[in-house]
C-alpha positions, -999 to +999 in steps of 0.1 A: +265-045+003+256-013+021+282+015+017+274+032+050+251+014+074+253+042+099+240+067+073+211+044+065+203+041+102+205+078+107+181+083+078+158+057+093+156+076+126+148+108+107+120+091+087+106+076+120+107+111+136+088+125+106+061+098+105+056+094+143+062+131+152+049+151+123+023+127+109+039+126+075+035+095+052+067+077+042+059+084+005+057+122+012+091+121+029+107+102+000+091+125-026+106+154-007+141+139-011+146+125+024+170+098+011+184+114-020+219+117-006+222+080+001+236+054-023+209+032-039+219+003-015+217+026+016+184+041+004+169+006+001+183-003+035+168+028+052+134+021+037+135-015+047+145-006+083+118+020+085+091-005+074+104-032+098+105-008+127+070+005+121+057-031+118+074-041+150+070-009+170+045-023+195+068-052+204+098-029+206+080-005+229+069-033+252+105-045+255+119-010+260+093-001+287+109-026+311+142-006+309+130+030+308+118+050+338+101+075+315+096+079+278+126+097+262+125+124+236+112+111+202+145+109+184+161+089+213+131+067+215+132+060+178+169+052+180+161+027+207+132+013+187+153+008+156+181-008+176+156-032+193+140-043+160+174-049+145+186-069+175+154-090+176+158-096+138+192-112+145+216-084+136+250-087+154+246-070+188+280-051+189+273-036+154+238-024+163+247-011+198+278+008+186+260+024+157+231+036+179+255+050+205+275+067+178+244+083+162+231+097+196+267+106+207+271+129+176+238+147+184+243+181+201+208+178+216+210+142+228+247+134+231+246+131+269+221+102+265+245+079+247+252+060+280+214+053+284+212+041+248+242+018+253+229+003+286+193-002+274+203-018+241+228-042+258+200-054+280+177-058+249+205-077+231+206-102+260+168-108+264+150-094+233+157-121+206+141-148+229+112-127+240+103-112+206+087-143+189+065-150+220+049-115+220+015-109+205+011-098+168+011-060+168-024-045+167-038-017+147-045+016+166-080+017+181-093+044+158-090+020+130-093-014+148-127-007+163-145+001+130-129-028+113-140-052+141-175-037+138-174-045+100-156-078+098-154-093+133-124-098+156-111-130+141-109-114+106-091-083+120-066-106+138-059-122+105-054-088+089-030-078+116-011-110+110-009-102+073+002-066+081+030-078+104+043-103+078+046-075+052+039-078+015+058-099-011+063-084-046+034-090-070+037-083-107+014-081-137+028-095-169+023-081-204+005-107-225+030-133-237+058-121-214+079-143-191+079-139-154+112-135-135+106-166-114+079-165-087+046-182-083+014-177-103-015-166-080-051-178-086-061-144-100-033-144-126-007-121-109+028-135-102+042-133-067+080-130-063+095-137-029+128-121-018+128-100-049+156-076-038+160-046-061+130-046-085+148-028-114+175-056-115+150-084-121+149-100-155+123-084-178+120-052-159+141-030-182+125-048-212+091-037-199+077-072-197+059-065-164+051-040-137+047-040-100+011-043-089-005-060-058-027-090-068-058-073-054-050-040-073-050-060-105-085-074-100-106-043-110-093-043-146-099-080-148-135-073-137-138-045-163-127-069-190-116-043-215-120-053-252-096-043-281-106-009-294-129+000-266-127+036-254-119+034-217-113+062-192-090+055-162-099+081-135-073+088-108-048+068-129-014+074-112+009+055-108-005+037-138-007-001-130-044-002-142-037+021-172-010-004-183-034-034-179-061-016-200-035-006-227-021-042-228-056-055-234-058-033-266-082-007-252-081+030-264-072+044-230-074+079-215-055+081-182-066+111-161-051+123-128-051+156-110-014+154-102+010+163-130+040+150-109+023+116-103+015+114-141+052+116-148+053+081-132+025+069-155+044+082-186+076+066-174+058+032-169+041+034-203+075+042-220+093+013-203+065-012-212+060+001-247+023+006-241+003+036-251-024+057-236-035+094-237-022+109-204-042+139-192-038+161-162-071+173-149-098+172-123-120+141-125-151+161-115-147+184-145-138+158-172-161+156-202-166+128-227-184+095-234-167+062-229-175+025-234-161+019-199-149+039-170-126+028-142-128+049-111-101+040-085-114+067-061-092+085-036-096+067-003-081+060+032-057+034+017-064+013+048-062-018+025-025-012+018-011-013+054+008-045+048+029-025+023+025+009+040+028+003+078+033+041+083-003+048+075-019+040+109+008+062+125+006+091+101-032+093+100-059+093+126-091+089+105-100+126+108-099+131+069-121+101+061-154+120+061-142+143+034-129+113+013-163+095+016-181+127+003-156+131-025-160+094-036-198+099-038-193+130-060-168+112-082-190+082-087-219+105-096-198+124-122-181+092-136-216+078-143-223+107-166-192+097-187-205+062-194-222+056-227-256+039-226-249+002-226-215+008-211-200+000-177-183+016-147-159-002-123-157+016-090-130+005-066-111+017-035-081+002-017-099+006+016-111-018+043-139+005+055-174-004+042-183+034+040-158+037+012-170+006-007-201-013+001-221+017+014-212+039-016-227+014-040-257+006-017-265+043-017-259+048-054-280+020-068-314+035-058-304+070-071-298+058-107-326+039-124-302+030-153-276+015-129-273-022-122-247-041-102-232-069-124-223-097-099-213-121-127-186-098-139-169-101-105-163-138-107-130-136-126-106-165-121-094-168-085-122-149-069-142-169-044-180-166-045-181-159-008-161-127-013-191-112-031-212-087-010-249-082-004-252-050-026-234-067-055-198-058-050-165-078-043-146-075-010-109-084-009-091-085+025-055-089+037-065-120+057-075-139+025-049-163+010-030-166+044-011-195+030+000-175+000+010-143+018-022-124+018-034-095-005-043-059-002-077-048+010-099-037-019-135-031-028-147-036-064-181-031-080-191-034-117-220-011-126-238-016-160-257+012-177-289+002-194-289+008-232 
């Protein structure tokens, strides 16, 4: 049970202010210690409430608009949004209304508005729970929705929005021979655990039998098909899911990432799972060496991960994507120099934008006479042939597997170097 629901709610409002007002990602806020003072239970509750509010914010705003003459200050608005989402998710009305009134009442800046919060949320409590399920599935912002419709069509984007609104179950990758802590085996080999609760308390976690990794994120290493003893470079390796897959297959792995702090997670994960890799902090564009295989999970817009990170469309506006696309092309060019003749490179991004996937490979292939897209390597178990793309890559999308709970958006290409 939560020790202090009001503290968790207050922290949720702070996180919403940071994301919606300052354009910060939830992960940045958490790294900066936004929830460090809370108990583990309240920390989990604050994160869950933040994600639920962001997923449902369009519906909450539509309900609130009927009761507000003008848009209030952001903190008050976020208090009302959180209260609305909790009420429409079936929380007891008196508990929610009293908590929100108390939070605003204690604020020097907003205390005089506690009567407004009380009145509005009482109206929402009366009508919101019936209206909520009849409202449309929340949409992506236009800056992202428009290019996605241009790429995949409106029906596909509606399916993606449905997947984003539903959120993401917990997917795990098992070490060879390990037991899953319950759950359902997916067509690609990952295991999906519903209602997982606190991850670290699941059986096999402390023993290092498995790690958390979305089913789509596990596909690139399956495509790479590392062999025991092969020298493999994992570029942009943090937080380490793919590094662990490579190490578990018996490859001789070098995990490289520019962020020393993010590499701490890689080292922790390797230690917990009893797997080994050489972990190196460094710039991918300056790395030297020759490898049998290179995995490049390039920095990208992360638009494929919105079902797990609903803060992303609110914290970003697409303005940095041009720089990322240029960086991906540079990284792909440099990574190709690290592949031995006869070796292979798997390029992937957790993006839904073709400019970060399909277009990168389309433009690279004519530039390198010794580069060939290996379509056959992409047909790992569970991958549908219709997911393969014209230039020879693999496109994974959140609207795939709707009956199983969807998957992250990913692009994967396997590039062979002639001997």
